[in-house]
C-alpha positions in Angstrom: -0.1 0.0 0.1 3.0 2.4 0.6 4.5 1.6 -2.6 1.6 2.8 -4.5 0.8 5.9 -2.2 1.5 9.4 -2.7 1.6 9.9 1.2 0.2 8.9 4.1 -2.2 10.3 7.2 -1.0 8.4 10.5 -3.0 8.8 13.8 -2.4 5.3 15.0 0.1 3.9 17.8 3.9 5.0 18.2 4.7 1.2 17.3 2.7 1.6 14.1 4.0 5.1 13.4 7.4 4.0 13.9 6.9 1.2 11.5 5.1 3.3 8.9 8.2 5.8 9.1 10.1 3.2 7.8 7.7 2.3 4.9 7.4 5.9 4.0 11.3 6.3 4.0 11.5 3.4 1.6 8.8 4.4 -0.8 10.1 8.3 -0.5 6.7 9.6 0.2 5.0 12.2 2.4 4.3 10.8 6.2 2.0 13.1 8.1 2.2 11.8 11.9 -0.3 13.0 14.3 0.2 9.8 16.7 1.1 11.0 20.5 3.0 9.0 22.9 6.1 8.4 21.0 9.1 7.9 23.3 12.7 9.8 22.8 13.7 6.5 20.6 10.5 6.4 18.7 11.2 9.7 17.7 15.0 9.3 16.7 13.9 6.4 14.4 11.4 8.6 13.0 14.0 11.5 12.6 16.2 9.0 10.7 13.4 8.0 8.2 12.8 11.9 7.7 16.2 11.8 6.0 14.3 9.7 3.0 10.9 10.9 3.3 9.0 14.0 4.1 7.4 14.0 7.2 5.3 16.3 9.1 4.7 15.5 12.8 2.8 17.3 15.5 1.0 16.7 19.0 -2.1 18.4 17.1 -3.0 19.2 14.0 -5.3 22.5 14.7 -4.3 25.6 13.5 -5.7 27.4 16.5 -3.5 25.2 18.6 -0.6 25.6 16.8 -1.0 29.3 16.8 -1.4 29.1 20.3 2.1 27.4 20.8 3.4 30.4 18.8 1.8 32.8 21.6 3.1 30.5 24.3 6.8 30.7 23.1 6.5 34.3 22.9 4.7 34.8 26.4 7.4 32.5 28.0 10.2 34.4 26.3 8.7 37.7 27.4 8.0 36.8 31.1 11.1 36.1 33.4 11.2 32.7 35.0 12.2 34.4 38.5 8.5 36.0 38.5 6.5 33.5 36.4 5.6 30.1 36.6 4.5 28.0 33.6 1.9 25.2 34.6 0.5 23.1 31.9 -3.1 21.6 33.1 -5.3 19.4 30.9 -7.9 17.1 31.4 -9.2 14.1 28.8 -11.8 11.5 28.6 -11.2 8.2 30.2 -10.1 6.4 27.3 -7.0 8.6 26.6 -4.0 6.3 26.8 -0.8 8.7 26.6 0.1 11.3 29.5 0.8 14.4 29.2 -1.2 14.6 25.6 0.6 15.5 22.7 -1.0 19.0 22.9 0.1 19.5 26.4 3.8 18.6 25.5 3.5 20.6 22.4 2.8 23.9 24.3 5.6 22.7 26.7 8.3 22.3 24.2 6.7 26.2 23.0 7.2 26.9 26.6 10.8 25.7 27.1 11.9 27.2 23.5 10.6 30.6 24.7 12.6 30.2 27.8 15.5 28.9 26.0 15.6 25.5 28.0 15.2 22.0 27.5 11.9 20.7 28.3 13.0 17.0 29.1 15.3 18.8 31.9 13.2 21.0 33.2 9.7 19.6 33.4 7.7 18.4 36.4 5.4 15.9 35.6 4.2 14.5 39.2 3.6 16.0 42.1 1.6 14.3 44.9 1.7 14.9 48.5 4.1 17.1 50.2 6.7 17.5 47.6 8.2 20.9 48.5 8.3 23.7 46.2 9.1 23.3 42.3 12.5 24.6 41.2 12.4 28.2 39.9 12.0 28.3 35.9 11.0 24.5 35.8 7.4 24.1 33.6 5.0 22.0 35.5 2.7 19.4 33.9 -0.9 18.4 35.7 -2.6 15.6 33.6 
């Protein structure tokens, strides 16, 4: 099917998406990925496939959410980390299988870019009980 296609729209699972990225690379076709929950290893494999295929990947395909991400980046750049905290709050239906969602991570990446920091090293993803204060400049997630 990939060999005969001009492109693939993929909103499946991380394991399937990685495999499909390889097929898209072999067929040299476009692969649009809306799958969320990919690990760093999954993303590295997708990036490797992108050397041979046109791959577009986003945690959310909505124009409005992508515009919001640009605005979040600008706000994070403008508001000093010593004076302004960033906290990403989200709620989903009970069938949501990955957390934080691709949308939350997209906004977190935008905030981290605006602050000039790496999200992986500066996100606080779980707080329960008496955990103490968050480190200044970190980006909290409540899912």
